[in-house]
N, C-alpha and C positions, 0 to 999 in steps of 0.2 A: 407478412412483414417484409419490407423492402430494405434490407440491410440493417445493420446495427446503428441505433441512434448515437449521436455524438455524446450525449449525456443521458445517463440512466439516473432517475431520481427516486424511484420507489422500489420496494422489494418486488412488487409485481413486474416492474420493468426488467429487473435482473432475472426473474423466473422465466419471463417470456423469451428473453434472449438466450437463456440456457437451453430451454426446450427447442427453440428455433435452431440453435447450433447443433443439437443432437440429431435433429431430423434433416439437417442440411439446408434449411431455409436461409441461414445467414452464415457468414464466414466464421468458422469455429475459432480461429486465432483471434479475431476481434472480440468474440465473446469471452475468451480466456483472458485477454488483456484487461477487460472491464472487471472481471472477478479478481485478477491479480491486483488491480487498483484498490479494491476493498481491503486486501491484505496489507499492501504497502501504506495505505492511509491510516493504519492503526498506530503509526509511530510518529512522534514529534521529537524535536530536540530542545532541551532546556539548558540554560547556562549552568555550568558546574563550577568552574573556577578559571582564573587566569594562570597561564603557564609562564614560567621563567624562560629567558632566552635559552634555546637549545634543549629545554626540557621536553621529554617525550610524553605523549598523552597516557592516561591511566589504563588504556586498553586499545584494542584494535577497532577499526571501522567495521561494521556500522554502529557498534555500541557507543563509540566515542568519535567525535570529529573535532578538528581544530580549525578555527576561523581566524584569519589575520585581519585585524582592524586597521583603519586608516592611520591611526597613531602608532602602528607597529606592534601593539600588544597582541598577544595570541590568547584567544579564549577557547577553552575546552567546553564542548557541549556534550551532554549525555543523552542517549536515546531513552525516551520514556513513552509509555502507553498514552495515546492521545485520547483524553476524555472527550466524549461526544463525537467520536469518529463515525463515519458513515456506516461502517460494518455494525457498530453498536446500535446506532439509531434504527437501522433496518432490521435488527434482531437476529443477525446471522452470527454463528460461532465460526471460529477459525476452521474447525474440522468440517463444517458444512460447506464452506467455500472451497476448501481443498478437495472435498469429495466431488463437487460440481466440476472443478477444473479437471480432475482425474477422469471423470466421465467423458468430458469433451475431448480429452487427449486420446481416449481409447477408440473413439468413433473413426 
């Protein structure tokens, strides 16, 4: 393998990059970033409610974010699990991905 591809599309792509990172054929940090992308891609934000002027969100980021709209209204969005996330499509669990990251960090 000649470096980590810009896009990994299949479980086999992720497995190849993981192994290549373990044996030093590719940059470990680049392999870790791809795996971390699987984890961060699990989340999406959905509209929750509009906030009154000066009203604080119902919780801290990253669970809640506030977006200011062009008309000045503030909308609160709540973090939710993204159905159909790449991690799910590829059949990985969170613990599997975290274990692969840990392995790469130990090398």
